[in-house]
C-alpha positions in Angstrom: 13.1 44.2 0.3 10.4 42.7 -1.2 9.7 39.3 -2.0 7.5 38.1 -4.4 3.7 37.8 -3.2 1.9 34.4 -3.1 -1.1 33.9 -5.6 -3.1 33.3 -3.1 -2.8 32.3 1.2 -2.3 28.9 2.5 -5.6 28.8 4.0 -7.6 30.1 0.5 -5.0 27.5 -1.6 -6.3 24.0 0.8 -10.0 24.9 0.1 -9.8 25.4 -3.8 -7.4 23.0 -4.1 -9.8 20.4 -2.2 -13.0 21.7 -3.1 -12.0 21.1 -6.6 -11.9 24.7 -8.0 -8.2 24.6 -8.7 -6.4 23.0 -11.9 -3.4 21.2 -12.0 -1.8 24.0 -13.5 -3.1 26.6 -11.3 -1.9 24.7 -8.3 1.7 24.2 -9.1 1.4 28.0 -10.2 0.6 28.5 -6.5 2.8 26.2 -5.3 5.9 28.4 -7.3 4.9 31.4 -6.2 5.8 30.8 -2.4 8.9 28.9 -3.6 7.8 25.4 -3.4 8.9 24.7 -7.3 12.7 24.0 -8.7 12.0 26.7 -10.7 11.2 28.7 -8.7 13.8 28.4 -6.0 17.0 30.7 -5.6 17.7 29.6 -2.3 21.6 27.0 -1.4 20.9 23.2 -2.0 18.3 21.6 0.6 21.3 19.8 1.2 22.7 22.5 3.2 19.7 23.6 4.6 17.8 20.8 5.5 17.7 17.4 7.8 16.6 14.2 6.4 14.7 13.8 9.8 12.4 17.4 9.0 10.0 15.0 7.3 8.1 13.0 9.0 6.8 9.5 6.9 3.1 7.9 8.4 3.4 4.4 6.9 2.9 0.5 7.2 5.2 -1.0 9.6 8.2 -2.1 8.1 8.8 0.8 4.8 11.0 2.4 7.7 14.0 -0.2 6.5 17.2 1.5 6.0 17.7 0.0 3.0 14.8 1.8 1.1 15.3 5.1 0.2 19.4 5.5 1.0 19.8 8.1 -1.4 17.6 10.5 0.8 19.8 10.0 4.1 22.9 10.2 2.3 22.0 13.5 0.6 20.1 15.1 3.8 22.6 13.3 6.6 19.6 11.3 8.5 16.7 9.6 7.4 13.4 10.7 8.2 11.2 10.3 11.2 8.0 7.4 11.0 5.1 7.1 12.2 3.0 3.6 11.6 -0.6 2.5 11.1 -2.1 -0.7 11.0 -4.8 0.0 8.1 -5.7 2.4 6.5 -9.1 3.8 7.9 -6.9 3.9 10.9 -4.3 6.6 9.3 -7.5 8.4 7.5 -9.0 9.3 11.5 -5.6 10.1 13.1 -4.6 12.6 10.3 -8.4 13.8 10.5 -7.9 14.1 14.4 -5.4 17.1 13.3 -1.9 14.4 12.7 0.1 16.0 9.9 2.9 13.7 8.6 4.6 15.3 5.3 4.3 12.0 3.3 2.2 9.0 3.8 2.1 5.3 1.9 -1.3 5.1 0.8 -2.6 2.5 -1.7 -4.8 3.0 -4.4 -8.4 2.3 -3.4 -8.1 4.4 -0.3 -6.8 7.8 -2.0 -10.2 9.3 -3.6 -11.2 9.3 0.1 -7.9 10.9 1.5 -8.2 13.5 -1.4 -11.6 14.8 -0.4 -10.6 14.9 3.2 -7.8 16.8 2.6 -4.9 15.1 3.6 -3.4 14.3 -0.1 -1.6 17.8 -1.7 -0.7 17.7 -5.9 2.6 16.1 -6.2 5.1 17.7 -9.2 6.5 14.4 -11.4 9.1 16.8 -12.7 10.8 17.1 -9.2 11.0 12.8 -9.7 14.0 12.1 -11.9 12.6 8.2 -11.4 9.5 9.1 -12.8 10.4 8.0 -16.6 11.5 4.4 -15.8 8.3 4.1 -13.5 5.7 1.3 -15.2 3.1 2.9 -17.5 0.7 0.8 -15.9 0.7 1.7 -12.1 0.5 5.1 -13.6 -2.4 4.8 -15.5 -4.6 3.7 -12.3 -7.8 6.1 -12.2 -7.6 6.9 -8.5 -4.3 8.2 -9.0 -4.6 11.5 -10.5 -7.7 14.3 -11.1 -10.0 14.4 -14.1 -7.3 17.3 -15.2 -4.5 15.2 -14.9 -3.8 16.2 -11.4 -1.5 13.2 -10.2 -2.2 12.6 -6.2 0.4 9.7 -6.3 3.5 7.8 -7.0 3.2 3.7 -6.9 6.0 2.3 -5.3 4.5 -1.5 -5.0 2.2 -4.2 -5.9 0.6 -7.9 -5.2 -1.5 -9.8 -4.3 -3.1 -11.2 -1.5 -3.9 -14.9 -1.7 -3.3 -17.7 0.7 -0.7 -19.9 2.1 -1.2 -23.2 3.1 0.4 -26.2 5.2 -0.6 -29.3 2.7 1.2 -31.7 5.2 -1.6 -30.6 7.6 -4.2 -30.4 4.8 -3.6 -32.1 2.0 -6.7 -31.5 0.4 -5.9 -28.5 -0.8 -3.0 -29.7 -3.2 -6.4 -30.0 -5.1 -6.8 -27.1 -7.2 -10.2 -27.6 -7.2 -10.6 -26.8 -3.6 -8.8 -23.5 -4.0 -11.2 -20.7 -2.6 -11.4 -18.3 -0.1 -13.6 -20.7 1.7 -10.6 -22.3 3.4 -11.1 -19.6 6.0 -14.6 -21.3 7.0 -13.7 -24.9 7.2 -14.2 -26.2 10.0 -11.4 -29.0 9.9 -9.3 -26.1 10.2 -11.3 -24.4 13.5 -8.5 -22.5 15.6 -5.9 -23.2 12.8 -6.1 -20.5 10.6 -5.1 -17.0 9.9 -5.8 -13.4 8.6 -4.8 -10.0 8.2 -6.7 -7.1 10.6 -7.7 -5.3 7.5 -10.8 -4.2 5.8 -8.6 -4.2 2.3 -7.7 -7.7 3.2 -10.2 -9.2 5.5 -13.2 -7.8 4.3 -12.5 -7.2 0.5 -11.3 -11.2 0.7 -15.1 -11.8 2.4 -17.0 -9.9 0.1 -15.1 -12.0 -3.0 -16.3 -15.3 -2.0 -19.7 -14.3 -1.4 -19.5 -12.1 -5.3 -20.0 -9.2 -3.6 -18.4 -6.2 -6.1 -16.7 -4.9 -2.4 -16.0 -1.4 -4.8 -19.7 -0.7 -5.0 -21.6 -2.0 -2.0 -25.0 -1.4 -0.7 -25.7 -1.1 3.2 -27.2 -4.5 2.6 -24.3 -6.2 0.9 -21.5 -4.1 3.6 -24.3 -6.5 6.3 -24.0 -9.5 4.7 -20.4 -9.3 4.3 -20.0 -8.6 8.2 -22.1 -11.0 8.8 -19.9 -13.8 7.2 -17.1 -12.0 9.0 -18.9 -12.5 12.3 -19.8 -16.1 10.9 -16.0 -17.2 10.7 -14.0 -15.4 13.9 -14.1 -18.2 15.8 -12.4 -20.1 13.0 -9.8 -17.8 13.3 -6.6 -18.2 15.6 -4.5 -15.3 14.7 -4.9 -12.0 13.5 -2.5 -9.6 12.6 -1.6 -5.9 10.6 1.3 -7.1 9.2 2.6 -10.7 8.0 5.7 -10.9 10.4 2.9 -13.0 13.2 1.5 -15.1 10.7 4.3 -16.3 8.8 5.8 -16.9 12.6 2.7 -19.0 13.3 2.3 -20.7 10.1 5.8 -22.2 10.9 5.4 -23.2 14.2 2.6 -25.2 13.2 0.1 -22.9 15.2 -2.0 -22.3 12.0 -2.4 -24.5 9.0 -3.5 -21.6 6.2 -3.5 -17.8 6.3 -4.1 -15.2 4.2 -1.2 -14.1 2.8 0.8 -11.6 0.7 3.5 -12.5 -1.5 6.2 -11.4 1.2 4.7 -14.7 3.6 5.7 -16.7 0.2 9.4 -15.7 0.1 9.7 -16.5 3.6 7.8 -19.9 3.3 10.1 -20.7 0.0 13.3 -19.8 1.9 11.9 -21.5 5.0 11.4 -24.7 2.4 14.8 -24.6 1.0 16.4 -24.4 4.3 14.7 -27.1 5.9 14.6 -29.6 2.5 10.6 -29.5 3.1 9.9 -28.0 -0.7 5.9 -28.4 -1.1 5.5 -28.3 2.4 3.8 -24.8 1.7 1.5 -23.4 -0.9 0.7 -20.5 -2.6 -3.2 -20.6 -3.1 -4.6 -18.6 -5.6 -8.9 -19.0 -5.0 -10.7 -19.8 -7.5 -13.0 -16.7 -6.9 -10.1 -14.4 -7.3 -7.0 -13.0 -5.1 -6.7 -9.5 -4.4 -4.0 -7.4 -6.4 -3.1 -4.0 -5.1 -1.0 -1.7 -5.3 0.8 0.8 -3.0 2.4 4.3 -3.2 3.7 7.5 -1.7 1.8 10.9 -1.3 2.4 14.3 0.1 0.3 16.0 2.7 -0.9 19.7 2.8 1.1 19.9 6.1 4.7 19.7 3.7 3.6 22.9 1.4 3.1 24.7 4.9 6.4 23.6 6.3 8.3 24.5 3.7 9.3 20.8 2.9 7.5 20.1 -0.2 10.5 19.8 -2.6 12.3 17.9 0.4 9.0 15.3 0.4 9.8 15.1 -3.6 13.2 14.1 -2.8 12.4 11.3 -0.6 9.5 9.7 -2.8 12.0 9.9 -5.6 14.7 7.5 -3.0 12.1 5.3 -2.8 11.1 4.9 -6.5 14.9 3.7 -7.2 15.6 1.1 -8.9 18.6 0.8 -6.1 16.5 0.7 -3.2 13.5 -1.2 -4.9 15.9 -4.0 -5.8 15.5 -4.6 -2.1 11.7 -4.3 -2.1 11.8 -7.3 -4.5 14.2 -9.6 -3.2 14.1 -9.3 0.2 10.2 -8.4 0.6 8.7 -10.3 -2.4 6.4 -8.1 -3.7 6.4 -6.3 -7.1 8.1 -2.7 -7.6 7.4 0.0 -9.8 10.6 1.2 -11.0 11.3 -1.3 -14.2 14.6 -0.7 -14.3 14.4 -3.5 -11.3 13.5 -5.6 -13.4 17.1 -5.2 -15.7 19.3 -6.4 -12.7 20.7 -10.0 -13.1 18.9 -11.4 -9.3 16.0 -11.1 -10.8 14.8 -14.2 -12.7 12.0 -15.8 -13.9 12.2 -18.5 -11.9 12.3 -16.2 -8.7 9.3 -14.0 -10.1 7.1 -17.5 -10.5 7.9 -18.5 -6.8 6.4 -16.1 -5.3 3.4 -15.3 -7.2 4.8 -12.6 -9.5 5.6 -11.4 -13.0 7.0 -9.1 -15.4 3.8 -8.3 -16.8 2.2 -5.9 -14.4 -0.8 -5.2 -16.3 -2.0 -8.7 -16.8 -0.8 -9.7 -13.1 -3.0 -7.0 -12.1 -6.1 -8.3 -14.3 -5.5 -12.2 -13.1 -7.1 -10.9 -9.8 -10.2 -8.6 -8.2 -8.0 -5.1 -8.4 -8.4 -2.9 -5.2 -9.6 0.3 -6.6 -11.9 3.1 -5.2 -14.8 1.6 -2.3 -17.7 3.6 -1.9 -18.9 4.1 1.5 -15.1 2.9 2.8 -16.3 4.4 6.1 -19.3 2.6 6.8 -17.4 -0.4 5.6 -14.8 -0.1 8.0 -17.3 1.0 11.0 -19.0 -2.8 10.1 -15.3 -4.5 10.2 -15.0 -2.7 13.7 -18.3 -4.0 14.8 -17.5 -7.7 13.6 -14.4 -7.6 15.9 -15.7 -5.7 19.0 -18.8 -9.0 18.2 -15.9 -11.7 18.5 -14.3 -10.1 21.6 
């Protein structure tokens, strides 16, 4: 018995795909020829043939939360395996070195570089039942598709990087005129400041503070920003790749102000409510511009090689489901991509405003400096790492 012959081998497919020699139609035709698209599959349901743990997800810490993508575990009997990265430069370096997770969780600014590095395969949105409910402004982000329309990424969440300040200990920051990234250089707060230890946040925020376009930096501008970061390191008390340590340091009084994501303001709002300290913590949007961002899910070419391409879509679809995303919005305080989530009764305007979010995603992303593709990302990452080495 002879089977259907693939249109090309795996190595040839990868070479042509990442060399830009395949159109979206060509790529999907090849995938169908090896039986990884729904129209070409005649085998029984994957839920009877595969385990949920067959998939390996490479992501930011926290996305393994069992409240997320629960329908995937219900279908496949177990959750995927998880590995974590602190920032996207670290993630890319690990994959370049040979790590092959089937699903990854990057943000928009890194997508072109990851695609060029050969660690992103095309998505087939026809396999995503929730795709019709995903917010159009997030689908239109330029870095998320190739010129021919091939989709590389499915949006999951969005938000701001701004600052939370304890106004009882730093009352001058109640005044909107003082709302600035310059707080990271306030000598009065020396040793009582916190920042995210990531290029995407720390380096970009300082660039915005200096009026430099972080998406298209010259070598000279990269060095100017690096020098400014080096200048500020002696004032920083806490660095972290995720919000938990920064939030705890704020609540303990160890630090007075910190770079923050919306999830931290949700925690601060709950803390103030529990302790009857309304107004103690302020969500401060710097006048130079907060950073706005969106992160989501991609498929690694290894999913094709491992016969898990369709199952990877099942996992992505589960993350996009409104019943999963409501936990992201209400428990984490991030905006989400599925518009049906905002129709749920617990999602009120008062709640969204309290954590710095809005139902108008398009307008929200425009209110800050959106983190889109950064040219010279490798050079920027290396410069940032050098500043940290000098500070040690």
